[in-house]
VOTITOR-461192 format. One record per residue (C-alpha): residue in three letters; residue number from 0; x, y negated, z negated. Coordinates in Angstrom, 3 decimals, always signed. Example, Ala and Ser with C-alpha at 12.3 -4.5 7.8 and 13.67 -1.06 7.14 Angstrom:
! VOTITOR-461192
atom r: ALA	k: 0	px: +12.300	py: +4.500	pz: -7.800
atom r: SER	k: 1	px: +13.670	py: +1.060	pz: -7.140
! end
This chain:
! VOTITOR-461192
atom r: UNK	k: 0	px: +21.911	py: -12.463	pz: +4.768
atom r: UNK	k: 1	px: +19.284	py: -10.684	pz: +2.665
atom r: UNK	k: 2	px: +20.645	py: -8.789	pz: -0.337
atom r: UNK	k: 3	px: +19.006	py: -5.372	pz: +0.078
atom r: UNK	k: 4	px: +20.556	py: -4.178	pz: -3.185
atom r: UNK	k: 5	px: +18.878	py: -6.810	pz: -5.353
atom r: UNK	k: 6	px: +16.256	py: -5.239	pz: -7.624
atom r: UNK	k: 7	px: +14.048	py: -6.327	pz: -10.475
atom r: UNK	k: 8	px: +16.276	py: -4.919	pz: -13.194
atom r: UNK	k: 9	px: +18.844	py: -7.646	pz: -12.439
atom r: UNK	k: 10	px: +16.224	py: -10.277	pz: -13.302
atom r: UNK	k: 11	px: +15.672	py: -9.196	pz: -16.909
atom r: UNK	k: 12	px: +17.637	py: -9.281	pz: -20.160
atom r: UNK	k: 13	px: +18.478	py: -11.942	pz: -22.694
atom r: UNK	k: 14	px: +15.194	py: -11.523	pz: -24.526
atom r: UNK	k: 15	px: +13.075	py: -12.455	pz: -21.505
atom r: UNK	k: 16	px: +9.520	py: -11.144	pz: -21.310
atom r: UNK	k: 17	px: +9.660	py: -8.762	pz: -18.383
atom r: UNK	k: 18	px: +7.351	py: -9.360	pz: -15.406
atom r: UNK	k: 19	px: +10.117	py: -8.429	pz: -12.965
atom r: UNK	k: 20	px: +10.368	py: -4.629	pz: -13.248
atom r: UNK	k: 21	px: +7.464	py: -2.481	pz: -12.084
atom r: UNK	k: 22	px: +7.725	py: +0.106	pz: -14.861
atom r: UNK	k: 23	px: +4.707	py: +0.604	pz: -17.106
atom r: UNK	k: 24	px: +5.300	py: -0.776	pz: -20.566
atom r: UNK	k: 25	px: +4.922	py: +1.339	pz: -23.700
atom r: UNK	k: 26	px: +6.219	py: +4.438	pz: -21.956
atom r: UNK	k: 27	px: +7.084	py: +7.241	pz: -21.983
atom r: UNK	k: 28	px: +4.110	py: +8.277	pz: -24.133
atom r: UNK	k: 29	px: +4.887	py: +10.135	pz: -27.353
atom r: UNK	k: 30	px: +3.921	py: +13.564	pz: -26.024
atom r: UNK	k: 31	px: +6.222	py: +13.166	pz: -23.016
atom r: UNK	k: 32	px: +9.106	py: +11.812	pz: -25.079
atom r: UNK	k: 33	px: +8.795	py: +14.871	pz: -27.317
atom r: UNK	k: 34	px: +8.925	py: +17.237	pz: -24.334
atom r: UNK	k: 35	px: +12.062	py: +15.484	pz: -23.106
atom r: UNK	k: 36	px: +13.684	py: +15.618	pz: -26.557
atom r: UNK	k: 37	px: +12.911	py: +19.330	pz: -26.856
atom r: UNK	k: 38	px: +14.657	py: +20.007	pz: -23.545
atom r: UNK	k: 39	px: +17.972	py: +18.908	pz: -25.054
atom r: UNK	k: 40	px: +18.158	py: +22.309	pz: -26.773
atom r: UNK	k: 41	px: +18.752	py: +23.830	pz: -23.329
atom r: UNK	k: 42	px: +21.573	py: +21.546	pz: -22.197
atom r: UNK	k: 43	px: +24.212	py: +24.254	pz: -22.483
atom r: UNK	k: 44	px: +22.617	py: +26.053	pz: -19.533
atom r: UNK	k: 45	px: +22.642	py: +24.792	pz: -15.952
atom r: UNK	k: 46	px: +19.357	py: +23.188	pz: -14.882
atom r: UNK	k: 47	px: +16.755	py: +25.581	pz: -13.466
atom r: UNK	k: 48	px: +14.335	py: +23.666	pz: -11.211
atom r: UNK	k: 49	px: +11.949	py: +26.557	pz: -10.509
atom r: UNK	k: 50	px: +9.208	py: +25.694	pz: -13.035
atom r: UNK	k: 51	px: +9.235	py: +21.981	pz: -12.196
atom r: UNK	k: 52	px: +9.230	py: +22.704	pz: -8.472
atom r: UNK	k: 53	px: +6.245	py: +25.001	pz: -8.873
atom r: UNK	k: 54	px: +4.448	py: +22.352	pz: -10.924
atom r: UNK	k: 55	px: +4.936	py: +19.739	pz: -8.188
atom r: UNK	k: 56	px: +3.703	py: +22.190	pz: -5.564
atom r: UNK	k: 57	px: +0.583	py: +22.964	pz: -7.608
atom r: UNK	k: 58	px: -0.023	py: +19.267	pz: -8.302
atom r: UNK	k: 59	px: -0.293	py: +18.512	pz: -4.592
atom r: UNK	k: 60	px: -1.529	py: +21.839	pz: -3.240
atom r: UNK	k: 61	px: +1.735	py: +22.476	pz: -1.369
atom r: UNK	k: 62	px: +3.954	py: +25.512	pz: -0.959
atom r: UNK	k: 63	px: +7.061	py: +25.598	pz: -3.122
atom r: UNK	k: 64	px: +9.169	py: +25.552	pz: +0.039
atom r: UNK	k: 65	px: +7.760	py: +22.103	pz: +0.830
atom r: UNK	k: 66	px: +9.182	py: +20.564	pz: -2.371
atom r: UNK	k: 67	px: +12.606	py: +19.173	pz: -3.185
atom r: UNK	k: 68	px: +13.225	py: +17.669	pz: -6.622
atom r: UNK	k: 69	px: +15.484	py: +14.611	pz: -6.694
atom r: UNK	k: 70	px: +17.134	py: +12.225	pz: -9.120
atom r: UNK	k: 71	px: +14.472	py: +9.602	pz: -8.456
atom r: UNK	k: 72	px: +13.200	py: +8.336	pz: -5.121
atom r: UNK	k: 73	px: +16.508	py: +6.548	pz: -4.516
atom r: UNK	k: 74	px: +18.358	py: +9.856	pz: -4.160
atom r: UNK	k: 75	px: +15.734	py: +11.030	pz: -1.677
atom r: UNK	k: 76	px: +16.416	py: +8.036	pz: +0.575
atom r: UNK	k: 77	px: +20.147	py: +8.711	pz: +0.472
atom r: UNK	k: 78	px: +19.671	py: +12.405	pz: +1.292
atom r: UNK	k: 79	px: +17.433	py: +11.578	pz: +4.243
atom r: UNK	k: 80	px: +19.968	py: +9.087	pz: +5.556
atom r: UNK	k: 81	px: +22.621	py: +11.801	pz: +5.377
atom r: UNK	k: 82	px: +20.712	py: +14.519	pz: +7.250
atom r: UNK	k: 83	px: +18.764	py: +12.642	pz: +9.926
atom r: UNK	k: 84	px: +20.346	py: +11.405	pz: +13.144
atom r: UNK	k: 85	px: +17.806	py: +8.940	pz: +14.531
atom r: UNK	k: 86	px: +18.167	py: +7.364	pz: +17.935
atom r: UNK	k: 87	px: +15.886	py: +4.518	pz: +16.901
atom r: UNK	k: 88	px: +15.214	py: +4.031	pz: +13.199
atom r: UNK	k: 89	px: +12.510	py: +1.576	pz: +12.186
atom r: UNK	k: 90	px: +11.720	py: +0.310	pz: +8.699
atom r: UNK	k: 91	px: +8.365	py: -1.396	pz: +8.188
atom r: UNK	k: 92	px: +8.755	py: -4.521	pz: +6.046
atom r: UNK	k: 93	px: +8.129	py: -6.066	pz: +3.600
atom r: UNK	k: 94	px: +8.874	py: -2.981	pz: +1.538
atom r: UNK	k: 95	px: +11.289	py: -1.535	pz: -0.998
atom r: UNK	k: 96	px: +14.742	py: -2.229	pz: +0.399
atom r: UNK	k: 97	px: +16.564	py: +0.961	pz: -0.595
atom r: UNK	k: 98	px: +15.403	py: +2.996	pz: +2.434
atom r: UNK	k: 99	px: +17.014	py: +0.500	pz: +4.809
atom r: UNK	k: 100	px: +20.071	py: +0.127	pz: +2.591
atom r: UNK	k: 101	px: +20.559	py: +3.906	pz: +2.531
atom r: UNK	k: 102	px: +20.266	py: +4.167	pz: +6.318
atom r: UNK	k: 103	px: +22.759	py: +1.372	pz: +6.870
atom r: UNK	k: 104	px: +25.192	py: +2.836	pz: +4.328
atom r: UNK	k: 105	px: +25.072	py: +6.113	pz: +6.292
atom r: UNK	k: 106	px: +26.025	py: +4.261	pz: +9.476
atom r: UNK	k: 107	px: +22.613	py: +4.132	pz: +11.147
atom r: UNK	k: 108	px: +21.377	py: +1.096	pz: +13.047
atom r: UNK	k: 109	px: +18.031	py: -0.111	pz: +11.694
atom r: UNK	k: 110	px: +15.277	py: -2.121	pz: +13.333
atom r: UNK	k: 111	px: +12.704	py: -3.988	pz: +11.285
atom r: UNK	k: 112	px: +9.009	py: -4.188	pz: +12.028
atom r: UNK	k: 113	px: +7.805	py: -7.104	pz: +9.912
atom r: UNK	k: 114	px: +4.097	py: -7.164	pz: +9.130
atom r: UNK	k: 115	px: +2.387	py: -10.544	pz: +9.180
atom r: UNK	k: 116	px: -0.811	py: -11.993	pz: +7.797
atom r: UNK	k: 117	px: -1.890	py: -10.049	pz: +4.739
atom r: UNK	k: 118	px: +0.640	py: -7.293	pz: +5.520
atom r: UNK	k: 119	px: -1.835	py: -4.699	pz: +6.762
atom r: UNK	k: 120	px: -0.264	py: -1.879	pz: +8.750
atom r: UNK	k: 121	px: -0.697	py: -1.982	pz: +12.521
atom r: UNK	k: 122	px: +0.591	py: +1.355	pz: +13.871
atom r: UNK	k: 123	px: +0.883	py: -0.136	pz: +17.348
atom r: UNK	k: 124	px: +3.560	py: -2.546	pz: +16.067
atom r: UNK	k: 125	px: +5.987	py: +0.354	pz: +15.737
atom r: UNK	k: 126	px: +7.921	py: +1.031	pz: +18.967
atom r: UNK	k: 127	px: +6.689	py: +4.155	pz: +20.750
atom r: UNK	k: 128	px: +10.177	py: +5.611	pz: +21.011
atom r: UNK	k: 129	px: +11.089	py: +5.180	pz: +17.330
atom r: UNK	k: 130	px: +12.008	py: +8.645	pz: +16.063
atom r: UNK	k: 131	px: +12.317	py: +7.650	pz: +12.395
atom r: UNK	k: 132	px: +9.799	py: +5.343	pz: +10.688
atom r: UNK	k: 133	px: +9.922	py: +4.446	pz: +7.004
atom r: UNK	k: 134	px: +7.249	py: +2.589	pz: +5.056
atom r: UNK	k: 135	px: +5.777	py: +2.292	pz: +1.586
atom r: UNK	k: 136	px: +2.215	py: +3.012	pz: +0.484
atom r: UNK	k: 137	px: +1.099	py: +1.239	pz: -1.606
atom r: UNK	k: 138	px: +3.847	py: -1.121	pz: -0.612
atom r: UNK	k: 139	px: +6.385	py: -2.748	pz: -2.890
atom r: UNK	k: 140	px: +6.342	py: -5.791	pz: -3.103
atom r: UNK	k: 141	px: +3.025	py: -6.650	pz: -1.408
atom r: UNK	k: 142	px: +0.814	py: -4.223	pz: -3.385
atom r: UNK	k: 143	px: -1.012	py: -3.429	pz: -0.130
atom r: UNK	k: 144	px: -2.541	py: +0.039	pz: +0.210
atom r: UNK	k: 145	px: -2.598	py: +1.237	pz: +3.810
atom r: UNK	k: 146	px: -5.406	py: +3.635	pz: +4.787
atom r: UNK	k: 147	px: -4.254	py: +7.220	pz: +5.091
atom r: UNK	k: 148	px: -5.505	py: +7.301	pz: +8.676
atom r: UNK	k: 149	px: -3.329	py: +4.315	pz: +9.646
atom r: UNK	k: 150	px: -0.208	py: +5.902	pz: +8.179
atom r: UNK	k: 151	px: -0.972	py: +9.310	pz: +9.683
atom r: UNK	k: 152	px: -1.437	py: +7.623	pz: +13.072
atom r: UNK	k: 153	px: +2.304	py: +6.913	pz: +13.097
atom r: UNK	k: 154	px: +3.094	py: +10.632	pz: +13.355
atom r: UNK	k: 155	px: +3.883	py: +12.148	pz: +16.736
atom r: UNK	k: 156	px: +6.112	py: +14.875	pz: +18.177
atom r: UNK	k: 157	px: +9.792	py: +14.073	pz: +17.846
atom r: UNK	k: 158	px: +9.286	py: +11.471	pz: +15.122
atom r: UNK	k: 159	px: +9.816	py: +11.680	pz: +11.366
atom r: UNK	k: 160	px: +7.599	py: +9.375	pz: +9.308
atom r: UNK	k: 161	px: +8.819	py: +8.858	pz: +5.733
atom r: UNK	k: 162	px: +6.225	py: +7.452	pz: +3.336
atom r: UNK	k: 163	px: +7.382	py: +6.084	pz: -0.021
atom r: UNK	k: 164	px: +4.467	py: +6.819	pz: -2.367
atom r: UNK	k: 165	px: +6.297	py: +5.788	pz: -5.546
atom r: UNK	k: 166	px: +3.288	py: +3.689	pz: -6.612
atom r: UNK	k: 167	px: +0.496	py: +5.930	pz: -5.333
atom r: UNK	k: 168	px: -0.402	py: +7.025	pz: -8.855
atom r: UNK	k: 169	px: -1.405	py: +3.398	pz: -9.510
atom r: UNK	k: 170	px: -4.471	py: +4.122	pz: -7.350
atom r: UNK	k: 171	px: -7.271	py: +6.071	pz: -9.088
atom r: UNK	k: 172	px: -7.875	py: +9.299	pz: -7.215
atom r: UNK	k: 173	px: -5.056	py: +8.558	pz: -4.728
atom r: UNK	k: 174	px: -7.411	py: +8.499	pz: -1.699
atom r: UNK	k: 175	px: -4.724	py: +7.178	pz: +0.675
atom r: UNK	k: 176	px: -2.033	py: +9.690	pz: -0.276
atom r: UNK	k: 177	px: -0.655	py: +12.031	pz: +2.362
atom r: UNK	k: 178	px: +0.941	py: +14.283	pz: -0.256
atom r: UNK	k: 179	px: -1.925	py: +16.744	pz: -0.264
atom r: UNK	k: 180	px: -2.468	py: +16.848	pz: +3.488
atom r: UNK	k: 181	px: +1.124	py: +16.329	pz: +4.710
atom r: UNK	k: 182	px: +0.590	py: +15.936	pz: +8.475
atom r: UNK	k: 183	px: +3.207	py: +17.408	pz: +10.793
atom r: UNK	k: 184	px: +6.226	py: +15.146	pz: +11.052
atom r: UNK	k: 185	px: +5.506	py: +13.324	pz: +7.778
atom r: UNK	k: 186	px: +7.644	py: +13.389	pz: +4.615
atom r: UNK	k: 187	px: +6.341	py: +11.922	pz: +1.360
atom r: UNK	k: 188	px: +8.589	py: +10.645	pz: -1.415
atom r: UNK	k: 189	px: +7.225	py: +10.322	pz: -4.936
atom r: UNK	k: 190	px: +8.653	py: +8.969	pz: -8.174
atom r: UNK	k: 191	px: +7.716	py: +9.412	pz: -11.832
atom r: UNK	k: 192	px: +9.670	py: +6.319	pz: -12.824
atom r: UNK	k: 193	px: +6.924	py: +3.718	pz: -12.680
atom r: UNK	k: 194	px: +3.889	py: +5.227	pz: -14.360
atom r: UNK	k: 195	px: +5.709	py: +7.296	pz: -16.970
atom r: UNK	k: 196	px: +8.562	py: +4.925	pz: -17.860
atom r: UNK	k: 197	px: +11.387	py: +7.219	pz: -16.742
atom r: UNK	k: 198	px: +13.681	py: +4.835	pz: -14.871
atom r: UNK	k: 199	px: +16.611	py: +5.885	pz: -17.043
atom r: UNK	k: 200	px: +15.950	py: +9.591	pz: -16.521
atom r: UNK	k: 201	px: +15.731	py: +9.591	pz: -12.681
atom r: UNK	k: 202	px: +12.886	py: +11.896	pz: -11.685
atom r: UNK	k: 203	px: +11.284	py: +12.189	pz: -8.269
atom r: UNK	k: 204	px: +10.668	py: +14.536	pz: -5.369
atom r: UNK	k: 205	px: +10.207	py: +14.934	pz: -1.628
atom r: UNK	k: 206	px: +7.336	py: +16.735	pz: +0.096
atom r: UNK	k: 207	px: +8.032	py: +17.814	pz: +3.672
atom r: UNK	k: 208	px: +8.041	py: +20.807	pz: +5.989
atom r: UNK	k: 209	px: +10.358	py: +23.607	pz: +4.772
atom r: UNK	k: 210	px: +12.967	py: +23.091	pz: +7.496
atom r: UNK	k: 211	px: +13.584	py: +19.492	pz: +6.472
atom r: UNK	k: 212	px: +13.492	py: +20.407	pz: +2.787
atom r: UNK	k: 213	px: +16.207	py: +22.980	pz: +3.447
atom r: UNK	k: 214	px: +18.416	py: +20.457	pz: +5.199
atom r: UNK	k: 215	px: +17.982	py: +17.948	pz: +2.390
atom r: UNK	k: 216	px: +18.778	py: +20.619	pz: -0.197
atom r: UNK	k: 217	px: +22.021	py: +21.449	pz: +1.611
atom r: UNK	k: 218	px: +23.051	py: +17.787	pz: +1.428
atom r: UNK	k: 219	px: +22.152	py: +17.480	pz: -2.252
atom r: UNK	k: 220	px: +24.806	py: +18.080	pz: -4.920
atom r: UNK	k: 221	px: +24.283	py: +21.163	pz: -7.038
atom r: UNK	k: 222	px: +22.235	py: +20.631	pz: -10.197
atom r: UNK	k: 223	px: +21.392	py: +17.058	pz: -9.163
atom r: UNK	k: 224	px: +18.299	py: +16.900	pz: -11.382
atom r: UNK	k: 225	px: +19.024	py: +17.233	pz: -15.094
atom r: UNK	k: 226	px: +17.236	py: +19.557	pz: -17.496
atom r: UNK	k: 227	px: +15.445	py: +16.664	pz: -19.269
atom r: UNK	k: 228	px: +14.291	py: +15.285	pz: -15.912
atom r: UNK	k: 229	px: +13.016	py: +18.724	pz: -14.898
atom r: UNK	k: 230	px: +11.072	py: +18.953	pz: -18.157
atom r: UNK	k: 231	px: +9.545	py: +15.545	pz: -17.458
atom r: UNK	k: 232	px: +8.604	py: +16.445	pz: -13.878
atom r: UNK	k: 233	px: +6.903	py: +19.644	pz: -14.986
atom r: UNK	k: 234	px: +5.034	py: +17.867	pz: -17.767
atom r: UNK	k: 235	px: +3.874	py: +14.935	pz: -15.630
atom r: UNK	k: 236	px: +2.465	py: +17.233	pz: -12.955
atom r: UNK	k: 237	px: +0.221	py: +19.104	pz: -15.392
atom r: UNK	k: 238	px: -3.529	py: +18.477	pz: -14.916
atom r: UNK	k: 239	px: -3.894	py: +16.678	pz: -18.265
atom r: UNK	k: 240	px: -1.049	py: +14.318	pz: -17.385
atom r: UNK	k: 241	px: -2.490	py: +13.596	pz: -13.943
atom r: UNK	k: 242	px: -5.830	py: +12.760	pz: -15.593
atom r: UNK	k: 243	px: -4.072	py: +10.487	pz: -18.093
atom r: UNK	k: 244	px: -2.287	py: +8.660	pz: -15.279
atom r: UNK	k: 245	px: -5.559	py: +8.254	pz: -13.416
atom r: UNK	k: 246	px: -7.230	py: +6.703	pz: -16.465
atom r: UNK	k: 247	px: -4.281	py: +4.353	pz: -16.921
atom r: UNK	k: 248	px: -4.503	py: +3.355	pz: -13.254
atom r: UNK	k: 249	px: -8.143	py: +2.363	pz: -13.634
atom r: UNK	k: 250	px: -7.464	py: +0.251	pz: -16.735
atom r: UNK	k: 251	px: -4.357	py: -1.300	pz: -15.207
atom r: UNK	k: 252	px: -6.289	py: -2.149	pz: -12.048
atom r: UNK	k: 253	px: -8.923	py: -4.043	pz: -13.995
atom r: UNK	k: 254	px: -6.299	py: -6.139	pz: -15.783
atom r: UNK	k: 255	px: -4.379	py: -6.659	pz: -12.541
atom r: UNK	k: 256	px: -7.496	py: -7.983	pz: -10.867
atom r: UNK	k: 257	px: -8.125	py: -10.363	pz: -13.781
atom r: UNK	k: 258	px: -4.623	py: -11.784	pz: -13.421
atom r: UNK	k: 259	px: -5.006	py: -12.052	pz: -9.654
atom r: UNK	k: 260	px: -8.262	py: -13.959	pz: -10.053
atom r: UNK	k: 261	px: -6.659	py: -16.362	pz: -12.542
atom r: UNK	k: 262	px: -3.754	py: -17.076	pz: -10.201
atom r: UNK	k: 263	px: -6.039	py: -17.466	pz: -7.207
atom r: UNK	k: 264	px: -8.190	py: -19.843	pz: -9.215
atom r: UNK	k: 265	px: -5.178	py: -22.120	pz: -9.564
atom r: UNK	k: 266	px: -4.815	py: -22.348	pz: -5.817
atom r: UNK	k: 267	px: -2.011	py: -19.800	pz: -5.462
atom r: UNK	k: 268	px: -2.084	py: -17.244	pz: -2.670
atom r: UNK	k: 269	px: -2.184	py: -13.685	pz: -3.977
atom r: UNK	k: 270	px: -1.910	py: -10.980	pz: -1.330
atom r: UNK	k: 271	px: -5.491	py: -9.677	pz: -1.108
atom r: UNK	k: 272	px: -6.736	py: -6.325	pz: -2.388
atom r: UNK	k: 273	px: -3.683	py: -5.422	pz: -4.499
atom r: UNK	k: 274	px: -3.509	py: -1.713	pz: -5.279
atom r: UNK	k: 275	px: -0.289	py: -1.211	pz: -7.261
atom r: UNK	k: 276	px: +1.018	py: -2.367	pz: -10.625
atom r: UNK	k: 277	px: +2.193	py: -5.759	pz: -9.380
atom r: UNK	k: 278	px: +1.052	py: -8.811	pz: -7.446
atom r: UNK	k: 279	px: +2.734	py: -10.589	pz: -4.568
atom r: UNK	k: 280	px: +2.199	py: -14.335	pz: -4.934
atom r: UNK	k: 281	px: +3.068	py: -17.262	pz: -2.667
atom r: UNK	k: 282	px: +3.535	py: -20.720	pz: -4.113
atom r: UNK	k: 283	px: +5.577	py: -23.820	pz: -3.263
atom r: UNK	k: 284	px: +9.165	py: -23.745	pz: -4.552
atom r: UNK	k: 285	px: +8.759	py: -20.255	pz: -5.965
atom r: UNK	k: 286	px: +12.464	py: -20.001	pz: -6.754
atom r: UNK	k: 287	px: +12.306	py: -23.223	pz: -8.723
atom r: UNK	k: 288	px: +9.250	py: -22.007	pz: -10.626
atom r: UNK	k: 289	px: +11.054	py: -18.733	pz: -11.321
atom r: UNK	k: 290	px: +14.010	py: -20.643	pz: -12.808
atom r: UNK	k: 291	px: +11.740	py: -22.768	pz: -14.997
atom r: UNK	k: 292	px: +9.856	py: -19.692	pz: -16.183
atom r: UNK	k: 293	px: +13.155	py: -18.156	pz: -17.247
atom r: UNK	k: 294	px: +13.796	py: -21.210	pz: -19.398
atom r: UNK	k: 295	px: +10.459	py: -20.508	pz: -21.063
atom r: UNK	k: 296	px: +11.289	py: -16.838	pz: -21.647
atom r: UNK	k: 297	px: +9.615	py: -15.146	pz: -18.676
atom r: UNK	k: 298	px: +11.279	py: -13.084	pz: -15.938
atom r: UNK	k: 299	px: +9.518	py: -12.662	pz: -12.580
atom r: UNK	k: 300	px: +10.902	py: -11.058	pz: -9.423
atom r: UNK	k: 301	px: +12.109	py: -13.321	pz: -6.629
atom r: UNK	k: 302	px: +10.649	py: -12.474	pz: -3.225
atom r: UNK	k: 303	px: +13.306	py: -13.776	pz: -0.881
atom r: UNK	k: 304	px: +15.366	py: -10.567	pz: -1.011
atom r: UNK	k: 305	px: +12.563	py: -8.672	pz: +0.761
atom r: UNK	k: 306	px: +12.695	py: -8.897	pz: +4.569
atom r: UNK	k: 307	px: +9.486	py: -10.526	pz: +5.719
atom r: UNK	k: 308	px: +9.030	py: -12.700	pz: +2.637
atom r: UNK	k: 309	px: +10.993	py: -15.804	pz: +1.723
atom r: UNK	k: 310	px: +11.744	py: -18.385	pz: -0.982
atom r: UNK	k: 311	px: +8.056	py: -19.174	pz: -1.520
atom r: UNK	k: 312	px: +7.186	py: -15.680	pz: -2.790
atom r: UNK	k: 313	px: +7.289	py: -14.017	pz: -6.214
atom r: UNK	k: 314	px: +6.402	py: -10.522	pz: -7.365
atom r: UNK	k: 315	px: +4.716	py: -10.342	pz: -10.761
atom r: UNK	k: 316	px: +4.378	py: -7.040	pz: -12.600
atom r: UNK	k: 317	px: +1.091	py: -6.202	pz: -14.301
atom r: UNK	k: 318	px: +1.245	py: -6.105	pz: -18.086
atom r: UNK	k: 319	px: -1.446	py: -6.379	pz: -20.775
atom r: UNK	k: 320	px: -3.935	py: -9.173	pz: -21.340
atom r: UNK	k: 321	px: -1.911	py: -10.924	pz: -24.058
atom r: UNK	k: 322	px: +1.234	py: -10.993	pz: -21.901
atom r: UNK	k: 323	px: -0.749	py: -12.297	pz: -18.945
atom r: UNK	k: 324	px: -2.263	py: -15.058	pz: -21.026
atom r: UNK	k: 325	px: +1.212	py: -16.097	pz: -22.137
atom r: UNK	k: 326	px: +2.475	py: -16.179	pz: -18.576
atom r: UNK	k: 327	px: -0.556	py: -18.150	pz: -17.400
atom r: UNK	k: 328	px: +0.015	py: -20.707	pz: -20.145
atom r: UNK	k: 329	px: +3.680	py: -21.039	pz: -19.191
atom r: UNK	k: 330	px: +2.652	py: -21.638	pz: -15.588
atom r: UNK	k: 331	px: +0.087	py: -24.215	pz: -16.704
atom r: UNK	k: 332	px: +2.775	py: -26.010	pz: -18.695
atom r: UNK	k: 333	px: +4.724	py: -26.258	pz: -15.428
atom r: UNK	k: 334	px: +1.714	py: -27.675	pz: -13.633
atom r: UNK	k: 335	px: +1.097	py: -24.454	pz: -11.703
! end
């Protein structure tokens, strides 16, 4: 049985160089850390989400009533699982496993649509009568970016399509995002964890039509998002921060593509056209290679806990050039 609760953070520790967790290194930046520190002065008061909610709405050109702030994307999945009552729930894999885990924990039956080949989305693969469809874009762990038109094509009357865009800010300009257009029947989940280094703070949000937002808010505990997280959300949605993230995405993409080319040049299969801050790589005895890399001080993410992958897959987070060179040398020492 696949362990849907296995995540990259369980792969690290013990002084290992981290290629397993998809959080940008060197973050949060100093200006953001200072904003978060300053918010501590307000901890005696209950959190007020109004400014952060307005900032998210302005960031995506949405109405405030279309925004719900959450304690990371993971809380959003749990809230959705609590309020929806699907007759036929479908999760498109490979993808982040928490959406399926949340649905199952809430007592829902889940069907899997497993993409083949290079993991491109085929809307026709989803059963016509599915009334809940969940997928990632760009997708963890494959790093595939689905065209906005392909994702939007999943929407239809009587169906809720939930799109996990936690890594969309890895894509300069976010051309495939549905956050700004939000077709009818589509909910978008975003996270600030990855790009801004806020995994320990828990900061995310849902964009959806006001009726669904209201139902999710009723299921959410009071004051679920802390004052420091609200300060971070507001700050990261400001135009200057969005521009900074876009510049980082361009630089990260160039280094990601260099690493992908180096791995491909060694005969490894890297899922083509990666768009996020990680690569999905297939190689013989990947689990054995992972274990040997750990002995050499490197942690990479096993792929066999993602439905649709298996023991010959690894996920490798994008770091800087020096870290990549070290990893490539360690692989060479192993004959890879």
